[in-house]
SEVEXRO-509188 format. One line per field, with one value per residue (C-alpha): residue in three letters; residue number from 1; chain; x, y, z. Coordinates in steps of 0.001 Angstrom, whole numbers, plus 500000, padded with zeros to 6 digits. Layout:
! SEVEXRO-509188
r = (ALA / ...) $
k = (NUM / ...) $
c = (A / ...) $
px = (X / ...) $
py = (Y / ...) $
pz = (Z / ...) $
This chain:
! SEVEXRO-509188
r = (MET / LYS / GLU / LYS / LYS / ASP / LEU / VAL / SER / ARG / ILE / ILE / ASP / SER / VAL / MET / ASN / ASN / ILE / ARG / ASN / HIS / MET / MET / ILE / TYR / ILE / VAL / ILE / TRP / PHE / ILE / VAL / LEU / LEU / LEU / ASP / ILE / TYR / TYR / VAL / TRP / PHE / TYR / GLU) $
k = (1 / 2 / 3 / 4 / 5 / 6 / 7 / 8 / 9 / 10 / 11 / 12 / 13 / 14 / 15 / 16 / 17 / 18 / 19 / 20 / 21 / 22 / 23 / 24 / 25 / 26 / 27 / 28 / 29 / 30 / 31 / 32 / 33 / 34 / 35 / 36 / 37 / 38 / 39 / 40 / 41 / 42 / 43 / 44 / 45) $
c = (A / A / A / A / A / A / A / A / A / A / A / A / A / A / A / A / A / A / A / A / A / A / A / A / A / A / A / A / A / A / A / A / A / A / A / A / A / A / A / A / A / A / A / A / A) $
px = (043544 / 042738 / 046082 / 047923 / 046000 / 046827 / 050492 / 050525 / 048859 / 051339 / 054267 / 052849 / 052345 / 055923 / 057276 / 055245 / 056528 / 060109 / 059666 / 058190 / 061035 / 063707 / 061963 / 062834 / 066483 / 066547 / 064903 / 067413 / 070392 / 069026 / 068495 / 072079 / 073438 / 071332 / 072596 / 076202 / 075613 / 074184 / 077055 / 079677 / 077948 / 077815 / 081470 / 082933 / 081016) $
py = (956414 / 952737 / 951732 / 953841 / 952217 / 948806 / 949689 / 950929 / 947763 / 945633 / 947557 / 947163 / 943446 / 942933 / 944954 / 942877 / 939674 / 940912 / 941806 / 938396 / 936612 / 938637 / 938356 / 934649 / 935424 / 938113 / 935819 / 933043 / 935424 / 936907 / 933420 / 932387 / 935553 / 934909 / 931334 / 932471 / 935065 / 932482 / 930131 / 932750 / 933756 / 930107 / 929502 / 932743 / 933293) $
pz = (566245 / 566661 / 565162 / 567696 / 570540 / 569090 / 568909 / 572496 / 573759 / 571773 / 573261 / 576771 / 576122 / 574994 / 577917 / 580365 / 578760 / 579006 / 582653 / 583372 / 581591 / 583340 / 586674 / 586854 / 586130 / 588814 / 591349 / 590605 / 590875 / 594102 / 595508 / 594677 / 596286 / 599363 / 599606 / 599271 / 601953 / 604341 / 603501 / 604343 / 607553 / 608651 / 607941 / 609206 / 612413) $
């Protein structure tokens, strides 16, 4: 039973790490898209 709990906590840990790593990528992509959006609005208004 303890091994199963260990495995579950390890899986959760790795998932959390993955989310954290990808979060930065998503934030950067979102930021770039936002900047492009602002850029287009400024130039085409």
